[in-house]
C-alpha positions in Angstrom: 18.4 19.5 -10.4 16.6 16.7 -12.1 15.3 17.6 -15.6 15.1 14.2 -17.2 12.9 11.2 -16.0 15.5 8.7 -17.2 18.1 10.2 -15.0 15.7 10.2 -12.1 14.8 6.6 -12.6 18.5 5.6 -12.8 19.1 7.5 -9.5 16.2 5.6 -7.8 17.4 2.3 -9.0 20.9 3.0 -7.7 20.1 4.2 -4.2 17.1 2.0 -3.4 18.8 -1.3 -4.0 22.3 -1.3 -2.6 24.1 -4.5 -3.5 26.3 -6.3 -1.0 26.4 -9.5 1.0 23.2 -9.9 3.1 24.6 -9.5 6.7 22.5 -7.1 8.7 19.0 -7.0 10.1 17.2 -4.2 11.9 13.8 -3.8 13.6 11.4 -0.9 13.8 8.7 -1.4 16.4 5.6 0.8 16.8 3.3 0.9 19.8 -0.1 2.5 20.3 -0.2 4.0 23.8 -2.9 4.8 26.3 -3.2 6.1 29.8 -5.3 4.8 32.7 -8.4 5.6 30.7 -7.8 4.0 27.3 -10.6 6.0 25.7 -8.9 9.4 26.4 -6.5 10.9 23.8 -2.8 11.2 24.5 -1.4 14.4 25.8 1.6 15.6 23.7 3.3 17.4 26.6 3.0 14.3 28.9 4.3 12.0 26.2 7.3 14.3 25.6 8.0 14.3 29.4 7.7 10.6 29.6 10.3 10.1 26.8 12.6 12.6 28.4 16.0 12.9 26.7 15.0 10.3 24.1 12.1 12.4 22.8 12.4 13.3 19.1 12.4 16.9 18.0 9.0 16.5 16.4 7.4 16.3 19.8 10.0 18.3 21.8 12.2 20.7 19.7 14.6 21.2 22.6 15.2 17.5 23.2 18.7 16.1 22.6 17.0 13.0 21.1 19.5 10.6 22.7 19.5 6.9 21.7 18.4 4.3 24.1 21.2 2.3 26.0 21.7 -0.3 23.3 21.6 2.2 20.4 18.0 2.3 19.3 16.5 5.6 18.4 13.0 6.8 19.3 10.5 8.6 17.0 6.8 9.4 17.4 4.3 8.8 14.7 1.5 11.2 13.8 -1.1 9.9 16.4 1.4 9.5 19.2 2.5 6.0 18.4 6.0 5.5 19.8 8.6 3.9 17.5 11.9 2.2 18.4 14.4 1.8 15.5 17.3 -0.6 16.3 20.7 -0.3 14.8 21.4 -2.9 12.1 23.2 -5.9 13.6 24.8 -9.1 12.1 23.2 -11.8 14.3 19.7 -12.5 15.5 20.7 -13.2 19.1 22.4 -9.8 19.4 19.5 -8.0 17.7 16.9 -9.6 20.0 19.0 -8.8 23.1 19.6 -5.2 22.0 16.0 -4.5 21.1 14.8 -6.3 24.2 17.0 -4.1 26.4 16.0 -0.9 24.7 12.3 -1.9 24.6 12.4 -2.5 28.4 14.1 0.9 29.0 11.6 2.7 26.8 8.5 1.0 28.3 9.9 1.5 31.8 9.9 5.3 31.2 6.4 5.1 29.7 5.0 3.0 32.5 6.4 5.4 35.1 4.3 8.1 33.4 1.2 6.0 33.4 1.4 5.1 29.7 0.8 1.5 28.5 1.1 -0.1 25.1 -2.0 -1.6 23.4 -1.7 -5.3 22.7 -3.3 -4.8 19.3 -2.0 -3.2 16.1 -5.0 -0.9 15.7 -6.5 1.4 18.3 -9.6 -0.5 19.5 -11.4 2.4 21.2 -10.4 5.9 20.2 -11.1 7.8 17.0 -8.1 8.9 15.0 -6.5 12.2 16.3 -3.3 13.6 15.0 -1.0 14.5 17.9 2.0 16.0 15.9 1.6 19.3 14.3 4.3 19.3 11.7 4.2 20.2 8.0 4.7 16.7 6.7 1.8 15.3 8.7 -0.5 18.2 8.0 0.1 17.7 4.3 -0.3 13.9 4.6 -3.6 14.2 6.4 -5.0 16.6 3.8 -3.8 14.4 0.9 -5.3 11.3 2.4 -8.6 13.1 3.2 -9.0 13.7 -0.6 -9.1 9.9 -1.1 -11.4 8.9 1.7 -11.8 8.4 5.5 -9.1 5.8 6.1 -5.9 7.9 5.9 -6.3 9.4 9.3 -6.9 5.9 10.8 -3.7 4.6 9.1 -1.6 7.6 10.2 -2.9 7.9 13.8 -4.4 4.5 14.9 -2.1 1.7 13.7 1.2 0.1 14.6 3.5 -2.4 12.9 6.6 -4.5 13.3 9.0 -3.6 10.5 11.9 -5.8 9.7 14.8 -4.4 7.7 17.2 -6.7 5.8 20.0 -6.3 3.3 19.0 -6.5 -0.4 21.8 -8.9 -1.3 23.9 -8.8 -4.4 23.6 -9.8 -8.0 20.8 -12.1 -9.0 20.1 -12.8 -5.3 18.5 -9.4 -5.0 15.6 -10.3 -7.3 15.0 -13.6 -5.4 15.0 -12.0 -2.0 12.7 -9.3 -3.1 10.4 -11.9 -4.7 10.5 -14.1 -1.6 9.5 -11.3 0.7 6.5 -10.5 -1.5 5.6 -14.2 -2.0 5.6 -14.8 1.7 3.9 -11.5 2.5 0.3 -12.6 2.4 1.2 -15.6 4.5 2.9 -13.7 7.3 0.3 -10.9 7.1 -2.3 -13.6 7.8 -0.4 -15.5 10.4 0.5 -12.4 12.5 -2.8 -10.5 11.9 -3.6 -8.7 15.2 -6.1 -5.9 14.6 -9.7 -7.0 14.3 -11.1 -4.0 16.1 -10.7 -0.3 15.2 -12.4 2.7 16.8 -14.7 0.6 18.9 -16.0 -1.7 16.2 -15.2 -5.0 14.6 -14.2 -4.3 11.0 -14.6 -7.7 9.4 -10.8 -7.8 8.9 -8.2 -9.7 10.9 -5.7 -7.0 10.0 -7.6 -3.7 10.1 -4.2 -2.0 10.0 -3.4 -3.4 6.6 -7.0 -2.7 5.4 -6.9 1.0 6.2 -3.4 1.5 4.8 -4.4 -0.3 1.6 -7.5 1.9 1.3 -6.1 5.3 2.2 -4.1 5.8 -1.0 -3.5 2.7 -3.1 -1.1 4.4 -5.5 1.4 4.7 -2.7 0.4 1.7 -0.5 -0.4 -1.2 -2.9 1.9 -4.2 -3.5 3.8 -4.1 -6.8 2.4 -5.7 -9.9 3.3 -9.4 -10.2 5.9 -8.7 -12.9 7.7 -6.3 -10.6 8.2 -9.1 -8.0 9.5 -11.8 -10.3 12.5 -13.8 -9.0 14.1 -13.8 -12.4 13.8 -10.0 -13.0 15.8 -7.1 -11.5 13.2 -5.2 -9.4 15.0 -1.9 -9.5 13.6 -0.6 -12.9 10.1 -1.5 -11.9 10.4 0.2 -8.6 12.0 3.3 -10.2 9.1 3.6 -12.7 6.6 3.3 -9.8 8.4 6.0 -7.8 8.2 8.5 -10.7 4.6 7.5 -11.5 3.4 8.0 -7.9 1.7 11.2 -6.9 3.5 13.7 -4.8 2.3 13.7 -1.2 3.9 16.9 -0.3 6.8 19.2 -1.4 9.0 20.7 1.3 9.3 24.5 1.4 8.2 27.6 3.2 4.7 27.6 4.5 2.3 24.9 3.2 3.7 21.7 1.8 0.5 20.8 0.0 0.5 19.8 -3.6 -2.0 21.3 -6.0 -3.9 18.5 -7.7 -2.6 15.0 -8.5 1.0 15.7 -9.7 3.4 12.8 -10.1 7.1 13.1 -9.5 7.6 12.6 -13.3 5.2 15.5 -13.9 7.3 17.6 -11.6 10.5 16.7 -13.5 8.8 17.6 -16.7 7.9 21.1 -15.4 4.5 20.8 -13.8 3.6 23.2 -11.1 3.3 21.6 -7.7 1.6 24.4 -5.8 4.8 25.6 -4.2 5.8 29.2 -4.6 8.1 29.8 -6.4 8.0 26.8 -8.6 11.3 25.0 -9.0 12.7 21.8 -10.6 13.1 18.8 -8.2 16.5 17.7 -6.8 17.7 14.3 -5.8 17.0 15.3 -2.2 13.4 15.8 -3.2 13.4 12.4 -4.9 14.7 10.8 -1.7 12.0 12.5 0.3 9.3 11.4 -2.2 10.4 7.8 -1.8 9.9 8.2 2.0 6.2 9.0 1.3 5.5 5.7 -0.4 4.2 2.9 1.9 4.1 -0.4 0.0 4.3 -3.8 1.9 8.0 -3.9 1.1 9.9 -0.6 0.6 13.5 -0.5 -0.7 15.7 2.0 1.1 19.0 0.6 0.0 18.0 -2.2 2.3 14.5 -3.9 2.2 12.0 -2.7 4.7 9.2 -5.3 5.4 6.1 -3.4 6.4 3.3 -5.9 6.3 3.3 -7.4 9.8 0.9 -6.1 12.5 2.4 -5.0 15.9 2.4 -7.9 18.3 1.7 -8.1 22.0 4.5 -7.9 24.5 7.8 -9.3 23.3 6.3 -11.3 20.4 7.8 -8.8 18.0 10.7 -11.2 18.0 8.7 -13.9 16.3 8.2 -12.2 12.9 11.7 -11.0 13.1 13.0 -14.5 13.6 10.8 -15.9 10.8 11.9 -13.4 8.2 15.5 -13.8 9.2 15.2 -17.6 9.0 13.5 -17.6 5.6 16.2 -15.4 4.1 19.0 -17.4 5.7 20.5 -18.7 2.4 19.8 -19.1 -1.3 18.4 -22.6 -0.9 15.9 -21.5 1.8 14.8 -18.6 -0.3 14.1 -21.0 -3.2 12.0 -23.2 -0.8 10.0 -20.1 0.3 9.2 -19.2 -3.3 8.1 -22.8 -3.9 6.0 -23.1 -0.7 4.3 -19.7 -1.3 3.6 -20.0 -5.0 -0.1 -20.9 -4.5 -0.5 -18.0 -2.1 1.1 -15.3 -4.2 -0.9 -12.1 -4.3 -3.5 -13.1 -1.7 -2.9 -9.9 0.3 -6.6 -8.9 0.7 -7.6 -12.4 1.8 -4.8 -12.6 4.2 -5.7 -9.3 5.8 -9.4 -10.0 5.9 -9.5 -13.7 6.7 -6.1 -14.5 8.3 -5.5 -18.2 8.3 -9.2 -19.0 7.7 -8.0 -18.8 4.1 -7.1 -22.4 3.4 -4.5 -21.6 0.7 -2.7 -19.3 3.1 -3.0 -21.8 6.0 -1.4 -24.5 4.0 1.5 -22.2 2.9 1.8 -21.0 6.5 2.2 -24.5 7.8 5.1 -25.1 5.5 6.7 -21.7 6.0 6.6 -21.8 9.8 7.9 -25.3 9.9 10.8 -24.3 7.6 11.5 -21.2 9.7 11.7 -23.3 12.9 14.3 -25.5 11.1 16.3 -22.5 9.9 16.5 -20.4 13.1 20.2 -20.8 13.5 21.4 -18.6 16.4 18.0 -17.6 17.6 17.8 -17.3 21.4 16.2 -20.3 23.2 13.2 -18.3 24.3 12.5 -17.1 20.8 12.8 -20.6 19.4 10.5 -22.0 22.1 7.9 -19.2 21.5 8.0 -19.7 17.7 7.6 -23.5 18.0 4.6 -22.9 20.4 3.0 -20.4 18.0 3.4 -22.8 15.1 1.8 -25.7 17.0 -0.9 -23.8 18.9 -1.9 -21.3 16.2 -0.5 -21.7 12.7 -1.1 -25.4 12.4 -4.6 -24.9 13.7 -5.4 -22.1 11.3 -5.4 -19.3 13.9 -3.7 -15.9 14.2 -3.5 -13.4 17.1 -6.6 -11.7 15.9 -8.6 -14.9 16.8 -7.6 -14.6 20.5 -10.0 -12.5 22.5 -8.9 -9.5 24.4 -11.0 -8.4 27.4 -13.3 -5.4 26.6 -13.3 -5.9 22.9 -16.7 -6.0 21.0 -18.3 -9.3 20.2 -16.9 -11.4 17.4 -19.0 -10.1 14.6 -18.4 -7.4 12.0 -20.1 -4.1 12.8 -18.4 -1.8 10.3 -16.8 -3.0 7.1 -13.7 -1.3 5.7 -14.3 -1.1 1.9 
């Protein structure tokens, strides 16, 4: 049991930033799916059948939930988005090959069932509809509903590319953490790919980032600038944030809903959460609470980069290659911090304007050029695609959201996300 906030903060700091040589990288890919009629909602039974033995228990409790051939696991997000999570691997070439093979196997099954992945990172046509009826997502939906209308869209109508990297060791941890945040607005802008949501232009190049930012800022906002300082250990600041964040849900019998806005620190100090009977939290509760925070970079022992929109086709390899290249060694990390200093904190502008923001466009030109120079063992097709993206989009101030997709509304804002 946890009965002291200092002990809880120390626990968070120890488990969320695991020190060690930075060797491994993993990828988590999400896709929004549609059938022959992209305006119709997904059918849960049909999706479970399409996934077959790879279906997770949340959609088919009887499934063996087997990994894909190269070791990736499959999960399903609240709105029916399918997620592939790779094993962590030591080299980019091997990672791209493994994820490419598993992605092909997964989408082969989906295609055979008449299901296709959207090319955008936000559902361009359908309203949000929760497909999974599990306690966590019921509680999440009700919690987000108390803040405003955007939580359901974030949960059910968005998809991302998430890149997971080792935290590093010693003073390197702070610099890698700081570099991932410094370059965040730049990569958010360069890979923005969700200008349309629920049938309307939103006025944002990344509507996905916009709805996540708006649904519950206490758990989705970037850290304060002082908590992403390259000279300061990030663990204490993150631990304070974890304890100061409101509980999304508390696992138990029946409803997981929390009564009022109770932080984890409040719970440690004896506040009632709405569960019956009330009890002190455990480290397992604290681990679960961390999993309900969704900032742009989330420490899970490793660092989980969450700010990149899902990309069309096999272009998920490009943000993976860029992030891997930019963290290649200490000297490269220092260059990233220098190149991105003028762009630090421009998250909202990056999501709204993409590379129309001139500060972000200048930083992106330097960052992508640097990444192309530091690709190392990247496969030739990834290298060629990144060079082409740099020349044809980044150096021209464009992002994927600027490229039209057949059937999308005209290029004008019809509904602003606040």
